[in-house]
C-alpha positions as CSV (number, residue, x, y, z in Angstrom):
1,M,-10.3,11.2,-3.9
2,A,-7.2,13.2,-4.7
3,G,-5.3,10.1,-5.6
4,A,-8.1,8.9,-7.9
5,R,-8.1,12.3,-9.6
6,I,-4.3,12.2,-10.1
7,Y,-4.5,8.7,-11.5
8,G,-7.3,9.5,-13.9
9,E,-5.6,12.6,-15.2
10,N,-2.0,11.3,-15.4
11,C,-1.9,7.5,-15.3
12,A,-5.0,5.9,-16.8
13,V,-3.9,6.6,-20.4
14,C,-1.0,4.2,-20.0
15,H,-2.1,1.9,-17.1
16,G,-5.8,1.7,-17.8
17,S,-8.8,2.1,-15.5
18,Q,-11.3,-0.3,-14.0
19,G,-12.9,-2.2,-16.8
20,K,-11.0,-0.3,-19.5
21,P,-7.5,-1.6,-20.3
22,S,-5.1,0.9,-21.9
23,V,-4.6,0.7,-25.7
24,V,-1.4,2.8,-25.4
25,G,0.4,1.1,-22.5
26,K,0.8,-2.3,-24.1
27,H,2.6,-0.7,-27.1
28,M,5.2,1.1,-25.0
29,F,8.7,-0.3,-24.4
30,P,8.8,-1.6,-21.8
31,A,5.0,-2.1,-21.7
32,A,3.2,-0.2,-19.0
33,P,1.8,-2.7,-16.5
34,P,-2.1,-2.8,-16.5
35,L,-2.7,-1.7,-12.9
36,W,-6.4,-2.8,-12.8
37,E,-5.7,-6.5,-13.6
38,K,-4.5,-9.3,-11.4
39,H,-0.9,-10.4,-11.6
40,H,-0.8,-13.9,-13.2
41,H,1.7,-15.4,-10.7
42,H,0.3,-14.2,-7.3
43,G,-3.2,-12.7,-7.8
44,S,-2.7,-9.2,-6.4
45,I,-4.0,-6.3,-8.4
46,G,-1.6,-3.6,-9.8
47,V,0.8,-2.4,-7.2
48,S,-1.3,-3.4,-4.2
49,D,1.5,-5.7,-3.0
50,D,4.2,-3.0,-3.1
51,P,4.9,-0.9,0.0
52,P,3.1,2.5,-0.2
53,G,6.4,4.4,0.0
54,E,7.7,2.5,-3.1
55,T,4.6,3.4,-5.1
56,Y,4.8,7.0,-3.9
57,W,8.4,7.2,-4.9
58,K,7.8,5.9,-8.4
59,V,4.9,8.3,-9.0
60,V,6.8,11.4,-7.8
61,N,10.2,10.5,-9.4
62,G,9.2,8.5,-12.4
63,I,11.2,5.5,-13.7
64,R,14.3,6.1,-15.8
65,L,14.4,4.6,-19.3
66,T,10.7,4.0,-19.4
67,G,7.6,6.1,-20.3
68,M,6.9,6.6,-16.6
69,R,7.4,10.4,-16.1
70,P,7.4,12.1,-12.7
71,I,4.0,13.2,-11.5
72,K,4.0,16.3,-9.2
73,A,0.9,16.3,-7.1
74,G,-0.5,19.8,-6.8
């Protein structure tokens, strides 16, 4: 539940939510990946094919030279 709250408060505006693609994310450079859609080439959804530690690292540290800022979970 805590992860869903953090996603809704910090991530959904750029990455979208279930049934609601982001209007903002596709206009960023590079575009923010829509995390509620299946990948075209392998069918997994969002980052579900990434190791959990990788996803955690990206969320906590952000990704340089993108709009992905660090999110500090409270």
